[in-house]
C-alpha positions, 0 to 999 in steps of 0.5 A: 734412798732405798728402803730396807726390806721388811723383816720376816716378823713384819711379813708374817704379821702382814700375812696374818692381817691379810688373812684376817681381812679376807675372812672378815670380808667373806663373813661380812658378805655372807652374814652381814657385819651385825651378825659377825663377831670378832671372835668368828673372824679370828677363828676363821683367820686361825688366830686367838681373839687376843691376837685379833685385837692386837691388830685391829680395834674393831671387827670392821677395821679388819677389812682395811688390809685387804682394801689397802693391798689393792691401793698399794698395788695400783700406786706401785704400778703408777710409780713405775710408769714411764716418766716420758708419758703424760702423768694423766695418761699414766694414771689412766693406764695404771688404773686400767692395769690394776683393776683388770684381772691378769690372764688366767686369774680367777676373778673369784679368787681371794683377792679378786674384785668379787668380794668388793660388791658384797662388802660395799652392800654390807656397808650400806647398813653399817656406818662403821664399815663404810668409815673404814672404806672412806678412811682407806681411800683418804689415806691412799689419796694422801700417799698418791699425791707424792707419787704424782708429784714425782711423776710430774717432776719440776713442772709439778705443783702441790695443788695440782697433785692434790686435785689429780690424786683426789680425782684418781682416788674418787674415780676408783671409789665411785666406780666400785660403789656404783658397780656394787649397786648393780649385778654387772660383771667383774669384767667387760661392760659395766665392770669396775675397771670400765667405770673407773677409767670412764670416771677418770677420763671425765675428771681429767678432761678438766684437770688437763686444762688447768 
């Protein structure tokens, strides 16, 4: 069953939320969450404070759309995988593709991975911000389970799908968290993509024997 495309209103709302998320990530990185107000995020995103609170409960919640976009992108890549490929290999490929900048892409652009380091560093002293990070990861893991079950077809089972979804999600989460603690580059050795693929290979070595 094909889903209906989002309405123009829904697309505009999503675009506004993403712009606010980018503004929040930038301000949190530059000043820290404690020194940043919801009013400043709203102003940077070009909306009134009342509009901001229609979309988000707290200032920390504002970064969620930016995190969610990345998670949705890599799940979409996985869902489009060749069904003849082993699901574990398909997941590894989707992680590598999603976290690797495209040719000509500016890693310092609005959706590059550069902002993740500052955001995670800011979250060290802000439990509310880290709660948003963990919540988005948990939501992504739950949605990923369905994609994995579809890829596995008749040979799939829910428990294995849960384990694989957890392994894939945590591979990426831990990669970003470990990378944020360093000054390693966005690309190449020590980058998030290298770390995430390495993590998943370690996890999947055990999962493949299940």
